[in-house]
C-alpha positions in Angstrom: 0.0 0.0 0.0 1.3 3.4 -1.0 1.8 6.2 1.5 0.8 9.3 -0.5 2.2 12.6 0.7 1.5 16.1 -0.7 4.2 17.5 -2.9 2.6 20.7 -4.4 -0.4 22.9 -3.9 -1.3 23.9 -7.5 -2.7 27.2 -8.6 -4.8 25.4 -11.3 -5.6 22.0 -12.7 -3.3 22.8 -15.6 -0.3 23.4 -13.3 -1.1 20.1 -11.5 -1.3 18.1 -14.7 1.9 19.7 -16.1 3.8 18.7 -12.9 2.2 15.2 -12.9 3.5 14.8 -16.5 7.0 15.9 -15.6 7.0 13.5 -12.7 5.8 10.6 -15.0 8.7 11.4 -17.3 11.0 10.9 -14.3 9.3 7.5 -13.5 7.4 9.0 -10.5 3.8 8.1 -10.1 1.6 11.0 -8.9 -2.1 11.7 -8.1 -4.0 14.9 -8.3 -6.3 15.5 -5.4 -9.2 18.0 -5.7 -8.9 18.6 -9.4 -12.7 18.6 -9.8 -13.2 21.3 -7.2 -12.4 24.0 -9.7 -15.8 23.5 -11.3 -17.5 23.7 -7.9 -16.1 27.1 -7.0 -16.6 28.6 -10.5 -14.5 31.5 -11.4 -12.9 31.8 -8.0 -9.3 30.5 -7.9 -9.2 27.2 -6.1 -5.7 27.8 -4.7 -4.7 25.2 -2.1 -7.5 22.8 -3.0 -5.7 21.1 -5.8 -2.7 19.1 -4.6 -0.2 16.8 -6.4 0.6 13.8 -4.3 3.5 11.3 -4.6 4.5 8.2 -2.8 6.6 9.0 0.3 9.4 6.9 -1.1 9.6 9.0 -4.2 9.5 12.3 -2.4 13.2 13.2 -2.6 13.3 12.6 -6.4 9.9 14.4 -6.8 11.3 17.4 -4.9 14.1 17.7 -7.5 11.5 17.6 -10.3 9.4 20.2 -8.5 12.4 22.5 -8.1 13.0 22.4 -11.9 9.3 22.9 -12.6 9.1 26.0 -10.4 12.3 27.4 -11.8 10.9 27.0 -15.3 7.7 28.7 -14.3 9.5 31.7 -12.8 11.8 32.0 -15.8 8.8 32.0 -18.2 6.9 34.8 -16.3 7.1 38.1 -18.2 5.2 41.3 -17.9 4.6 43.4 -20.9 
């Protein structure tokens, strides 16, 4: 039985799925918790409700992937 632990509180379902895909490329299985809550709250941002979970044994490797994911997001942010 897996011991799932939270890795990331996503800002959107899209962010959660992007990270889940990156984790899968690294061979790390992930689950998204709360992805259907966005429809329940409508236009309000569901920040903190959508979480990406990983197995506790995969957490160290998942943290490395998360660090790269966040660095890429910060580098891509531009204001015009």
